[in-house]
All heavy atoms as an XYZ file, in Angstrom:
806
protein
N       0.825     -1.194      0.008
C      -0.003      0.003     -0.008
C       0.858      1.239     -0.004
O       1.917      1.257      0.617
C      -0.860      0.036      1.266
C      -1.991     -0.988      1.224
O      -2.293     -1.466      0.122
O      -2.529     -1.287      2.292
N       0.354      2.271     -0.630
C       1.037      3.548     -0.597
C       0.653      4.278      0.683
O      -0.453      4.112      1.202
C       0.623      4.408     -1.790
C       1.163      3.881     -3.095
C       0.861      4.832     -4.246
O       0.411      5.965     -3.998
O       1.088      4.430     -5.382
N       1.584      5.053      1.228
C       1.303      5.867      2.405
C       2.221      7.064      2.387
O       3.256      7.080      1.714
C       1.483      5.064      3.701
C       2.876      4.564      3.944
C       3.765      5.289      4.704
C       3.295      3.363      3.397
C       5.056      4.831      4.925
C       4.564      2.896      3.601
C       5.463      3.636      4.390
N       1.791      8.124      3.073
C       2.571      9.341      3.147
C       3.674      9.185      4.170
O       3.460      8.675      5.261
C       1.703     10.537      3.533
C       0.721     10.881      2.427
O       1.064     10.680      1.255
O      -0.376     11.395      2.752
N       4.846      9.624      3.783
C       6.009      9.620      4.684
C       6.412     11.058      4.945
O       6.986     11.711      4.080
C       7.170      8.845      4.043
C       8.476      8.833      4.806
C       8.310      8.090      6.122
C       9.566      8.206      3.985
N       6.097     11.589      6.099
C       6.454     12.987      6.356
C       7.967     13.131      6.514
O       8.613     12.362      7.197
C       5.750     13.317      7.680
C       5.490     11.990      8.326
C       5.393     10.974      7.221
N       8.501     14.119      5.812
C       9.943     14.410      5.897
C      10.082     15.860      6.342
O       9.577     16.765      5.715
C      10.626     14.209      4.522
C      12.069     14.611      4.591
C      10.489     12.767      4.067
N      10.735     16.025      7.477
C      10.933     17.365      8.030
C      12.416     17.521      8.350
O      12.926     16.887      9.252
C      10.091     17.544      9.288
C      10.211     18.920      9.870
O      10.489     19.878      9.105
O      10.056     19.073     11.084
N      13.100     18.319      7.535
C      14.529     18.493      7.755
C      14.906     19.966      7.656
O      14.298     20.717      6.897
C      15.335     17.669      6.785
S      15.049     17.998      5.058
N      15.889     20.339      8.430
C      16.386     21.705      8.412
C      17.916     21.647      8.322
O      18.571     21.137      9.222
C      15.977     22.465      9.677
O      14.575     22.405      9.820
C      16.437     23.891      9.635
N      18.438     22.128      7.230
C      19.877     22.164      7.025
C      20.261     23.551      6.546
O      19.440     24.264      5.963
C      20.328     21.147      5.969
C      20.188     19.718      6.426
C      19.087     18.954      6.073
C      21.166     19.111      7.187
C      18.954     17.643      6.471
C      21.050     17.802      7.596
C      19.948     17.073      7.239
O      19.825     15.766      7.634
N      21.467     23.940      6.773
C      21.990     25.194      6.298
C      23.086     24.941      5.303
O      23.957     24.104      5.539
C      22.569     26.027      7.457
C      21.682     27.089      7.941
C      22.350     27.970      8.976
O      23.592     28.100      8.977
O      21.616     28.509      9.788
N      23.038     25.650      4.196
C      24.085     25.578      3.180
C      24.568     27.014      2.961
O      23.793     27.881      2.567
C      23.540     24.988      1.877
C      24.514     24.875      0.734
C      25.695     23.979      1.106
C      23.801     24.316     -0.493
N      25.811     27.259      3.236
C      26.367     28.601      3.167
C      27.276     28.717      1.942
O      28.160     27.884      1.738
C      27.171     28.930      4.434
C      26.264     28.831      5.671
C      27.821     30.295      4.341
C      26.989     28.879      6.983
N      27.017     29.747      1.131
C      27.866     30.023     -0.022
C      28.596     31.346      0.241
O      27.964     32.343      0.607
C      27.022     30.135     -1.309
C      26.592     28.820     -1.826
N      25.433     28.217     -1.433
C      27.184     27.981     -2.686
C      25.311     27.066     -2.047
N      26.365     26.891     -2.826
N      29.895     31.315      0.057
C      30.723     32.512      0.213
C      31.399     32.799     -1.104
O      31.676     31.900     -1.888
C      31.778     32.304      1.301
C      31.215     32.090      2.682
C      32.343     31.939      3.689
C      31.774     31.795      5.091
N      32.846     31.745      6.095
N      31.663     34.065     -1.349
C      32.373     34.468     -2.556
C      33.890     34.342     -2.374
O      34.403     34.658     -1.296
C      32.020     35.902     -2.970
C      30.621     36.031     -3.493
C      29.649     36.697     -2.763
C      30.286     35.487     -4.714
C      28.368     36.819     -3.253
C      29.016     35.617     -5.228
C      28.045     36.275     -4.476
N      34.559     33.871     -3.416
C      35.998     33.717     -3.359
C      36.581     33.737     -4.763
O      35.887     33.928     -5.765
N      37.887     33.479     -4.837
C      38.603     33.519     -6.120
C      38.277     32.284     -6.961
O      38.040     32.366     -8.151
C      40.121     33.639     -5.881
C      40.864     33.632     -7.199
C      40.429     34.896     -5.087
N      38.261     31.119     -6.328
C      37.977     29.864     -7.048
C      36.940     29.081     -6.277
O      36.790     29.208     -5.066
C      39.235     29.050     -7.262
C      39.910     28.604     -5.974
C      41.187     27.838     -6.218
O      41.919     28.188     -7.159
O      41.428     26.887     -5.474
N      36.212     28.223     -7.003
C      35.177     27.398     -6.383
C      35.837     26.307     -5.569
O      36.794     25.662     -5.991
C      34.257     26.797     -7.445
C      33.410     27.836     -8.126
C      32.335     27.238     -9.016
O      32.147     26.010     -8.958
O      31.709     27.986     -9.743
N      35.320     26.117     -4.341
C      35.906     25.162     -3.431
C      34.854     24.767     -2.400
O      34.062     25.577     -1.952
C      37.108     25.820     -2.752
C      37.800     24.961     -1.733
C      38.930     25.721     -1.080
O      39.215     26.873     -1.420
N      39.598     25.082     -0.141
N      34.836     23.498     -2.026
C      33.955     23.025     -0.967
C      34.758     22.967      0.314
O      35.623     22.116      0.485
C      33.380     21.650     -1.308
C      32.291     21.223     -0.381
C      31.563     19.977     -0.867
O      31.416     19.806     -2.075
O      31.160     19.181      0.006
N      34.484     23.894      1.231
C      35.248     24.006      2.467
C      34.848     22.913      3.453
O      35.698     22.267      4.059
C      35.050     25.414      3.110
C      35.810     25.532      4.400
C      35.471     26.482      2.140
N      33.561     22.698      3.622
C      33.044     21.633      4.477
C      31.709     21.178      3.914
O      31.324     21.578      2.824
C      32.891     22.148      5.921
O      31.875     23.136      5.989
N      31.012     20.310      4.669
C      29.728     19.801      4.186
C      28.680     20.873      3.994
O      27.780     20.740      3.168
C      29.181     18.736      5.140
C      30.010     17.468      5.121
O      30.703     17.252      4.113
O      29.951     16.719      6.104
N      28.783     21.969      4.743
C      27.744     22.991      4.656
C      28.279     24.355      4.251
O      27.545     25.336      4.241
C      26.998     23.112      5.975
C      27.905     23.411      7.148
O      29.128     23.319      6.986
O      27.370     23.750      8.220
N      29.548     24.458      3.864
C      30.112     25.721      3.405
C      30.813     25.496      2.070
O      31.629     24.584      1.930
C      31.129     26.302      4.426
C      31.755     27.581      3.906
C      30.472     26.513      5.774
N      30.463     26.346      1.102
C      31.057     26.234     -0.230
C      31.454     27.622     -0.718
O      30.720     28.601     -0.505
C      30.038     25.608     -1.191
C      30.606     25.288     -2.540
C      29.605     24.511     -3.383
O      29.154     23.459     -2.945
O      29.294     24.995     -4.474
N      32.605     27.714     -1.345
C      33.061     28.992     -1.896
C      32.749     28.998     -3.396
O      33.032     28.028     -4.085
C      34.565     29.184     -1.652
C      34.840     29.268     -0.164
C      35.059     30.438     -2.355
C      36.311     29.355      0.202
N      32.137     30.093     -3.861
C      31.821     30.259     -5.274
C      32.537     31.482     -5.806
O      32.912     32.368     -5.056
C      30.300     30.351     -5.502
C      29.715     31.527     -4.720
C      29.616     29.056     -5.134
C      28.246     31.775     -4.981
N      32.716     31.557     -7.115
C      33.396     32.683     -7.735
C      32.487     33.914     -7.710
O      31.262     33.790     -7.676
C      33.787     32.348     -9.160
C      34.886     31.297     -9.234
C      35.283     30.992    -10.674
O      34.573     31.323    -11.609
N      36.449     30.359    -10.808
N      33.104     35.070     -7.776
C      32.370     36.335     -7.693
C      31.347     36.504     -8.809
O      30.287     37.072     -8.589
C      33.353     37.525     -7.684
C      34.100     37.643     -6.406
N      33.545     38.115     -5.255
C      35.379     37.309     -6.096
C      34.429     38.101     -4.278
N      35.559     37.609     -4.760
N      31.601     36.024     -9.986
C      30.678     36.228    -11.112
C      29.579     35.184    -11.230
O      28.817     35.176    -12.184
N      29.462     34.294    -10.277
C      28.474     33.224    -10.349
C      27.060     33.798    -10.260
O      26.727     34.552     -9.359
C      28.680     32.219     -9.195
O      30.014     31.699     -9.275
C      27.698     31.084     -9.288
N      26.232     33.427    -11.256
C      24.847     33.918    -11.274
C      23.836     32.867    -10.864
O      22.751     33.200    -10.418
C      24.502     34.462    -12.651
C      25.336     35.685    -13.012
C      24.952     36.224    -14.366
O      24.083     35.710    -15.028
N      25.619     37.283    -14.780
N      24.172     31.605    -11.033
C      23.248     30.523    -10.634
C      24.027     29.501     -9.797
O      25.236     29.305     -9.971
C      22.653     29.803    -11.852
O      23.696     29.241    -12.641
C      21.823     30.768    -12.690
N      23.290     28.845     -8.912
C      23.887     27.833     -8.052
C      23.035     26.561     -8.190
O      21.818     26.616     -7.998
C      23.909     28.274     -6.576
C      24.716     29.579     -6.422
C      24.497     27.184     -5.700
C      24.599     30.191     -5.055
N      23.666     25.448     -8.497
C      22.945     24.181     -8.616
C      22.956     23.503     -7.248
O      23.987     23.036     -6.766
C      23.616     23.295     -9.664
C      22.848     22.023     -9.910
O      21.802     21.780     -9.318
N      23.360     21.207    -10.819
N      21.819     23.450     -6.606
C      21.713     22.855     -5.264
C      21.080     21.463     -5.299
O      20.741     20.896     -4.259
C      20.940     23.762     -4.297
C      19.518     24.004     -4.789
C      21.670     25.082     -4.087
C      18.629     24.626     -3.773
N      20.909     20.890     -6.479
C      20.259     19.588     -6.614
C      20.987     18.517     -5.797
O      20.348     17.681     -5.138
C      20.188     19.181     -8.061
N      22.302     18.516     -5.835
C      23.087     17.523     -5.104
C      22.804     17.611     -3.608
O      22.627     16.599     -2.943
C      24.577     17.762     -5.378
C      25.515     16.923     -4.549
C      26.964     17.173     -4.902
C      27.471     18.384     -4.146
N      28.938     18.547     -4.228
N      22.735     18.811     -3.081
C      22.519     19.001     -1.667
C      21.102     18.614     -1.264
O      20.896     17.981     -0.230
C      22.793     20.450     -1.271
C      24.210     20.849     -1.543
C      24.530     21.660     -2.630
C      25.250     20.396     -0.745
C      25.853     22.021     -2.900
C      26.565     20.756     -1.005
C      26.853     21.554     -2.072
O      28.141     21.905     -2.337
N      20.112     18.973     -2.085
C      18.742     18.573     -1.778
C      18.606     17.050     -1.734
O      17.949     16.495     -0.843
C      17.780     19.143     -2.816
C      17.530     20.633     -2.767
C      16.654     21.067     -3.899
C      16.903     21.028     -1.435
N      19.226     16.377     -2.697
C      19.179     14.928     -2.729
C      19.785     14.329     -1.461
O      19.213     13.430     -0.844
C      19.903     14.397     -3.975
C      19.959     12.906     -4.019
C      18.862     12.169     -4.450
C      21.117     12.225     -3.637
C      18.916     10.779     -4.487
C      21.166     10.838     -3.661
C      20.062     10.132     -4.090
O      20.101      8.765     -4.110
N      20.956     14.848     -1.065
C      21.616     14.315      0.131
C      20.793     14.578      1.391
O      20.652     13.704      2.240
C      23.001     14.965      0.287
C      23.998     14.487     -0.734
C      25.329     15.203     -0.616
O      25.514     16.060      0.277
O      26.212     14.910     -1.449
N      20.256     15.776      1.537
C      19.500     16.116      2.725
C      18.230     15.270      2.850
O      17.937     14.739      3.934
C      19.125     17.593      2.713
C      20.299     18.533      2.782
C      20.199     19.819      2.287
C      21.511     18.143      3.306
C      21.276     20.691      2.338
C      22.591     19.021      3.369
C      22.475     20.282      2.881
O      23.528     21.142      2.920
N      17.505     15.099      1.775
C      16.283     14.287      1.804
C      16.645     12.816      2.022
O      15.977     12.112      2.770
C      15.447     14.486      0.544
C      14.285     13.533      0.487
C      14.940     15.916      0.469
N      17.691     12.345      1.389
C      18.102     10.936      1.541
C      18.467     10.623      2.987
O      18.201      9.529      3.495
C      19.300     10.625      0.655
O      18.955     10.758     -0.695
N      19.058     11.594      3.669
C      19.434     11.367      5.076
C      18.206     11.322      5.982
O      18.250     10.710      7.058
C      20.365     12.476      5.553
C      21.773     12.439      4.964
C      22.529     13.693      5.380
C      22.494     11.206      5.426
N      17.115     11.932      5.595
C      15.924     11.982      6.446
C      15.008     10.795      6.259
O      14.165     10.515      7.099
C      15.138     13.273      6.169
C      15.852     14.504      6.660
C      16.094     14.500      8.149
O      15.195     14.100      8.923
O      17.202     14.889      8.555
N      15.115     10.064      5.147
C      14.243      8.921      4.929
C      14.840      7.713      5.645
O      15.971      7.343      5.418
C      14.106      8.629      3.420
C      13.418      9.817      2.754
C      13.309      7.357      3.200
C      13.307      9.716      1.264
N      14.074      7.104      6.562
C      14.610      5.975      7.348
C      14.862      4.742      6.473
O      14.199      4.547      5.459
C      13.530      5.725      8.383
C      12.306      6.260      7.795
C      12.706      7.407      6.922
N      15.811      3.929      6.905
C      16.115      2.709      6.179
C      14.942      1.718      6.263
O      14.608      1.075      5.293
C      17.383      2.055      6.739
C      18.615      2.887      6.582
S      19.126      3.034      4.881
C      19.901      1.475      4.632
N      14.350      1.636      7.418
C      13.220      0.724      7.622
C      11.932      1.526      7.639
O      11.709      2.336      8.520
C      13.382     -0.023      8.945
C      12.276     -1.028      9.207
C      12.529     -1.748     10.511
C      11.415     -2.750     10.797
N      11.612     -3.377     12.074
N      11.116      1.300      6.626
C       9.848      2.007      6.521
C       8.730      1.053      6.934
O       8.596     -0.013      6.336
C       9.644      2.535      5.117
C      10.711      3.500      4.668
C      10.701      3.610      3.158
C      11.989      4.087      2.625
N      13.099      3.152      2.707
N       7.961      1.414      7.928
C       6.911      0.539      8.423
C       5.571      1.205      8.158
O       5.339      2.341      8.532
C       7.076      0.294      9.932
C       6.158     -0.682     10.591
C       6.330     -2.068      9.961
C       6.438     -0.762     12.057
N       4.685      0.483      7.466
C       3.354      1.020      7.154
C       2.604      1.266      8.468
O       2.665      0.458      9.390
C       2.585      0.020      6.296
C       1.371      0.607      5.659
N       0.221      0.831      6.347
C       1.153      1.022      4.372
C      -0.683      1.356      5.529
N      -0.135      1.484      4.333
N       1.897      2.395      8.562
C       1.172      2.726      9.799
C       0.197      1.648     10.246
O      -0.097      1.509     11.443
C       0.439      4.018      9.445
C       1.189      4.600      8.334
C       1.812      3.466      7.570
N      -0.311      0.843      9.340
C      -1.258     -0.212      9.661
C      -0.614     -1.272     10.573
O      -1.288     -1.893     11.398
C      -1.734     -0.869      8.381
C      -2.599     -2.072      8.570
C      -3.058     -2.689      7.290
N      -2.278     -2.172      6.166
C      -2.337     -2.648      4.949
N      -3.176     -3.635      4.670
N      -1.631     -2.166      3.971
N       0.682     -1.470     10.478
C       1.354     -2.507     11.247
C       1.984     -2.026     12.556
O       2.660     -2.779     13.225
C       2.422     -3.174     10.366
C       1.843     -3.786      9.139
C       2.098     -3.239      7.892
C       1.023     -4.913      9.202
C       1.559     -3.796      6.752
C       0.475     -5.473      8.074
C       0.747     -4.918      6.853
O       0.221     -5.448      5.711
N       1.758     -0.786     12.889
C       2.382     -0.231     14.095
C       1.907     -0.929     15.354
O       2.687     -1.205     16.257
C       2.097      1.271     14.201
C       2.823      2.107     13.158
C       2.435      3.569     13.339
C       4.306      1.972     13.263
N       0.618     -1.202     15.473
C       0.077     -1.838     16.663
C       0.644     -3.259     16.831
O       0.932     -3.732     17.922
C      -1.447     -1.888     16.623
C      -2.099     -0.548     16.658
C      -2.184      0.106     15.276
O      -2.215     -0.617     14.270
O      -2.164      1.339     15.241
N       0.809     -3.968     15.738
C       1.297     -5.344     15.789
C       2.766     -5.434     16.196
O       3.166     -6.311     16.909
C       1.114     -6.018     14.416
C      -0.346     -6.182     14.026
C      -0.438     -6.806     12.655
C      -1.894     -6.891     12.214
N      -2.029     -7.417     10.866
N       3.579     -4.488     15.689
C       5.004     -4.612     15.940
C       5.455     -3.901     17.203
O       6.476     -4.221     17.763
C       5.781     -4.004     14.753
O       5.598     -2.614     14.715
N       4.678     -2.875     17.640
C       5.065     -2.120     18.830
C       6.146     -1.107     18.565
O       6.672     -0.475     19.463
N       6.510     -0.917     17.290
C       7.553      0.044     16.949
C       6.924      1.418     16.682
O       5.735      1.528     16.428
C       8.299     -0.400     15.694
C       9.133     -1.645     15.921
C       9.971     -1.974     14.726
O      10.412     -1.044     14.010
O      10.211     -3.173     14.483
N       7.754      2.420     16.746
C       7.286      3.758     16.403
C       7.460      3.962     14.909
O       8.371      3.414     14.311
C       8.072      4.840     17.168
O       9.447      4.682     16.871
C       7.842      4.719     18.656
N       6.592      4.757     14.292
C       6.686      4.931     12.851
C       7.919      5.739     12.447
O       8.206      6.758     13.031
C       5.415      5.697     12.508
C       5.065      6.436     13.740
C       5.526      5.556     14.874
N       8.642      5.219     11.489
C       9.764      5.921     10.872
C      10.812      6.339     11.888
O      11.462      7.355     11.722
C       9.272      7.144     10.110
C       7.996      6.904      9.363
C       6.873      7.627      9.676
C       7.941      5.952      8.380
C       5.696      7.417      8.984
C       6.765      5.732      7.697
C       5.663      6.466      7.989
N      10.968      5.610     12.943
C      11.931      6.000     13.987
C      13.317      5.471     13.628
O      13.473      4.344     13.184
C      11.509      5.446     15.332
N      14.287      6.289     13.886
C      15.678      5.858     13.757
C      16.110      5.311     15.098
O      15.822      5.886     16.137
C      16.584      7.036     13.382
C      16.307      7.573     12.024
C      15.550      8.700     11.874
C      16.814      6.932     10.904
C      15.292      9.212     10.611
C      16.571      7.442      9.662
C      15.809      8.577      9.505
N      16.808      4.198     15.103
C      17.292      3.668     16.363
C      18.744      4.060     16.500
O      19.559      3.910     15.585
C      17.138      2.139     16.387
O      17.782      1.603     15.238
C      15.679      1.748     16.385
N      19.096      4.542     17.667
C      20.454      5.055     17.875
C      21.409      3.981     18.341
O      22.610      4.149     18.291
C      20.418      6.182     18.899
O      20.013      5.669     20.139
N      20.905      2.872     18.838
C      21.786      1.830     19.338
C      22.155      2.038     20.796
O      22.826      1.222     21.377
N      21.690      3.125     21.427
C      22.013      3.394     22.807
C      20.939      2.949     23.781
O      21.157      2.970     24.973
C      22.255      4.909     23.005
C      23.472      5.370     22.223
O      24.363      4.531     22.000
O      23.511      6.542     21.832
N      19.767      2.583     23.298
C      18.697      2.201     24.219
C      18.903      0.801     24.773
O      19.563     -0.047     24.180
C      17.345      2.296     23.517
O      17.235      1.289     22.535
N      18.317      0.546     25.929
C      18.458     -0.760     26.579
C      17.779     -1.868     25.813
O      18.220     -3.003     25.836
C      17.914     -0.686     28.005
C      18.692      0.274     28.871
O      19.893      0.444     28.604
O      18.117      0.846     29.816
N      16.667     -1.551     25.129
C      15.949     -2.567     24.376
C      16.814     -3.150     23.266
O      16.806     -4.345     23.019
C      14.682     -1.969     23.741
C      13.717     -1.444     24.791
O      13.822     -1.892     25.945
O      12.868     -0.595     24.434
N      17.561     -2.291     22.637
C      18.377     -2.755     21.515
C      19.588     -3.526     22.014
O      19.972     -4.533     21.438
C      18.806     -1.556     20.655
C      17.583     -0.900     20.047
C      19.788     -1.971     19.586
C      17.841      0.403     19.368
N      20.164     -3.093     23.110
C      21.361     -3.766     23.629
C      21.082     -5.201     24.021
O      21.937     -6.052     23.951
C      21.929     -2.985     24.812
C      22.581     -1.690     24.390
C      23.166     -0.944     25.551
O      23.191     -1.509     26.657
O      23.606      0.186     25.338
N      19.875     -5.504     24.479
C      19.582     -6.875     24.902
C      19.533     -7.812     23.724
O      19.731     -9.007     23.877
C      18.232     -6.904     25.657
O      17.185     -6.507     24.774
N      19.235     -7.314     22.498
C      19.161     -8.163     21.339
C      20.427     -8.193     20.511
O      20.514     -8.931     19.546
C      18.009     -7.676     20.432
C      16.648     -7.845     21.104
O      16.552     -8.683     22.019
O      15.716     -7.137     20.710
N      21.414     -7.401     20.871
C      22.599     -7.297     20.026
C      23.674     -8.293     20.476
O      23.640     -8.856     21.578
C      23.197     -5.895     20.080
O      23.509     -5.569     21.426
C      22.243     -4.882     19.518
N      24.617     -8.447     19.606
C      25.761     -9.308     19.838
C      26.601     -8.672     20.959
O      26.874     -7.482     20.937
C      26.572     -9.383     18.560
C      27.666    -10.413     18.610
O      28.045    -10.823     19.718
O      28.146    -10.817     17.541
N      27.044     -9.454     21.971
C      27.814     -8.902     23.074
C      29.133     -8.243     22.644
O      29.670     -7.397     23.351
C      28.083    -10.090     23.996
C      27.503    -11.265     23.351
C      26.789    -10.848     22.131
N      29.646     -8.590     21.477
C      30.865     -7.979     21.014
C      30.699     -6.485     20.768
O      31.622     -5.704     20.925
C      31.357     -8.667     19.733
C      31.782    -10.106     19.981
C      32.164    -10.767     18.714
N      30.943    -11.056     17.946
C      30.904    -11.711     16.792
N      32.009    -12.126     16.258
N      29.763    -11.933     16.190
N      29.478     -6.056     20.388
C      29.202     -4.642     20.170
C      29.327     -3.878     21.475
O      29.779     -2.749     21.506
C      27.837     -4.417     19.534
C      27.783     -4.846     18.109
C      27.079     -5.877     17.585
C      28.479     -4.253     17.012
N      27.295     -5.969     16.244
C      28.156     -4.982     15.863
C      29.353     -3.179     16.890
C      28.658     -4.682     14.606
C      29.855     -2.872     15.647
C      29.508     -3.615     14.516
N      28.893     -4.498     22.570
C      28.989     -3.827     23.863
C      30.444     -3.563     24.242
O      30.770     -2.526     24.815
C      28.308     -4.657     24.965
C      26.803     -4.740     24.751
O      26.222     -3.832     24.189
N      26.222     -5.824     25.201
N      31.337     -4.476     23.927
C      32.758     -4.289     24.194
C      33.312     -3.145     23.359
O      34.122     -2.367     23.822
C      33.519     -5.586     23.925
C      33.164     -6.725     24.857
C      33.419     -6.390     26.322
O      34.476     -5.782     26.621
O      32.553     -6.726     27.158
N      32.879     -3.076     22.090
C      33.323     -1.978     21.244
C      32.809     -0.630     21.739
O      33.504      0.374     21.650
C      32.877     -2.199     19.804
C      33.580     -3.348     19.093
C      32.931     -3.603     17.727
C      35.046     -3.040     18.903
N      31.589     -0.613     22.284
C      31.049      0.649     22.835
C      31.856      1.105     24.030
O      32.037      2.311     24.230
C      29.582      0.442     23.241
C      28.654      0.369     22.086
C      27.232      0.182     22.559
C      26.299     -0.064     21.403
N      24.924     -0.314     21.829
N      32.358      0.164     24.831
C      33.188      0.540     25.980
C      34.461      1.247     25.504
O      34.885      2.216     26.096
C      33.549     -0.692     26.798
C      32.389     -1.287     27.547
C      32.819     -2.529     28.304
C      31.655     -3.254     28.913
N      32.066     -4.521     29.576
N      35.066      0.730     24.430
C      36.256      1.363     23.888
C      35.926      2.744     23.348
O      36.673      3.698     23.585
C      36.859      0.466     22.766
C      37.349     -0.854     23.358
C      37.972      1.184     22.037
C      37.734     -1.872     22.329
N      34.822      2.866     22.664
C      34.409      4.155     22.102
C      34.156      5.176     23.188
O      34.503      6.344     23.065
C      33.124      3.933     21.276
C      32.560      5.191     20.690
C      31.290      4.847     19.934
C      30.362      6.040     19.933
N      29.077      5.749     19.345
N      33.548      4.774     24.303
C      33.205      5.698     25.386
C      34.419      6.156     26.178
O      34.332      7.106     26.939
C      32.162      5.076     26.299
C      30.822      4.921     25.604
O      30.510      5.614     24.680
N      30.041      3.953     26.068
N      35.557      5.477     26.045
C      36.767      5.897     26.768
C      37.338      7.193     26.227
O      38.006      7.926     26.917
C      37.839      4.809     26.678
C      37.542      3.617     27.556
C      38.666      2.614     27.456
C      38.359      1.399     28.314
N      39.431      0.400     28.217
N      37.045      7.487     24.923
C      37.608      8.698     24.304
C      36.997      9.920     24.824
O      36.306     10.479     25.253
C      37.400      8.655     22.780
C      38.220      7.525     22.189
O      39.158      7.058     22.836
O      37.879      7.099     21.075
């Protein structure tokens, strides 16, 4: 079945004028002084792609599964840790030392 997937994202893309075109970081780009148009298609695609969850669950099945719709799981919750491989917990300990 088809269903609506709400996508709500807020990103900032900063363009600065400079001598040559250069991508300084993910959200800052330098463009030449004479530039009249900017193609933002690449950025729109990336931003929307990041907001669409990998696992899409139809709203009809929410009651059966007990999951939240379109939720991203961070891996930090206790529910997820009980089902994961214990080796991941050891790796998390190493990561948390930093």
